[in-house]
C-alpha positions as CSV (number, residue, x, y, z in Angstrom):
1,X,34.9,-27.3,-29.2
2,X,32.3,-25.2,-27.3
3,X,30.4,-24.3,-30.5
4,X,27.4,-26.5,-29.9
5,X,27.0,-25.2,-26.3
6,X,27.4,-21.6,-27.4
7,X,24.9,-22.1,-30.2
8,X,22.4,-23.8,-27.8
9,X,22.8,-20.9,-25.3
10,X,22.3,-18.4,-28.0
11,X,19.2,-20.1,-29.3
12,X,17.7,-20.3,-25.8
13,X,18.4,-16.6,-25.1
14,X,16.8,-15.6,-28.4
15,X,13.7,-17.7,-27.7
16,X,13.4,-16.4,-24.1
17,X,13.7,-12.8,-25.3
18,X,10.3,-13.0,-27.1
19,X,8.6,-14.7,-24.1
20,X,8.4,-11.7,-21.8
21,X,5.1,-11.7,-19.8
22,X,2.6,-9.2,-21.1
23,X,1.4,-7.1,-18.2
24,X,-1.0,-4.9,-20.1
25,X,-4.5,-5.6,-18.9
26,X,-7.4,-4.7,-21.1
27,X,-9.0,-1.4,-20.0
28,X,-11.8,-1.8,-17.5
29,X,-15.2,-0.2,-18.4
30,X,-17.1,1.7,-15.9
31,X,-20.1,4.0,-15.7
32,X,-18.6,7.4,-15.6
33,X,-21.7,9.5,-14.9
34,X,-24.0,8.1,-12.2
35,X,-27.4,9.8,-11.9
36,X,-28.3,11.1,-8.4
37,X,-31.8,10.4,-7.3
38,X,-34.0,13.5,-6.5
39,X,-35.1,12.1,-3.1
40,X,-31.5,11.8,-1.8
41,X,-30.9,15.5,-1.0
42,X,-32.3,17.6,-3.8
43,X,-36.0,18.0,-3.2
44,X,-37.7,21.3,-3.9
45,X,-37.5,22.8,-7.4
46,X,-35.4,20.2,-9.1
47,X,-37.4,18.9,-12.2
48,X,-36.9,15.1,-12.0
49,X,-34.8,12.2,-11.0
50,X,-31.5,12.1,-12.9
51,X,-31.2,15.9,-13.5
52,X,-27.9,15.8,-11.6
53,X,-25.1,13.2,-12.0
54,X,-21.8,12.5,-10.3
55,X,-18.7,12.1,-12.4
56,X,-17.0,9.0,-10.9
57,X,-13.7,9.9,-12.4
58,X,-13.3,13.5,-11.1
59,X,-15.9,13.5,-8.3
60,X,-17.6,16.5,-10.0
61,X,-21.4,17.1,-9.7
62,X,-22.8,18.0,-13.1
63,X,-26.2,18.7,-14.8
64,X,-27.5,16.2,-17.3
65,X,-29.5,18.9,-19.1
66,X,-27.3,21.7,-20.3
67,X,-29.9,24.3,-21.3
68,X,-32.3,24.3,-18.3
69,X,-32.0,27.6,-16.5
70,X,-33.5,28.2,-13.1
71,X,-35.0,31.6,-12.3
72,X,-33.0,34.0,-10.2
73,X,-33.9,34.5,-6.6
74,X,-35.3,30.9,-6.5
75,X,-34.2,28.3,-4.0
76,X,-32.4,26.3,-6.7
77,X,-30.6,29.2,-8.4
78,X,-27.3,27.5,-7.4
79,X,-28.0,24.8,-9.9
80,X,-27.3,27.3,-12.7
81,X,-23.6,27.3,-11.6
82,X,-23.2,23.5,-11.8
83,X,-21.4,22.5,-15.0
84,X,-23.1,20.3,-17.6
85,X,-21.8,16.7,-17.9
86,X,-20.9,17.4,-21.5
87,X,-18.5,20.2,-20.3
88,X,-17.0,18.0,-17.6
89,X,-16.4,15.2,-20.2
90,X,-14.9,17.6,-22.7
91,X,-12.5,19.0,-20.0
92,X,-11.4,15.5,-18.9
93,X,-11.7,12.8,-21.5
94,X,-11.2,9.1,-20.7
């Protein structure tokens, strides 16, 4: 009779079913917001190193301080239109 061969084949197939390779890698950690040094291209009127950061996930320039407002008609008034890093993170969570 083929019963022992059938039972053996069935047992092997049941064991092999649970042995599928796991391809789920653990999530990699990275620094999402990287501070931009003042001396790189923001010079006049920006308060300090690290006021701006680059979101490495979306490529968005953002402000690290949300409530700093530059005066109108100044050379750095454009910085008021840059979103805060908190807003960027809220819009696109990890």
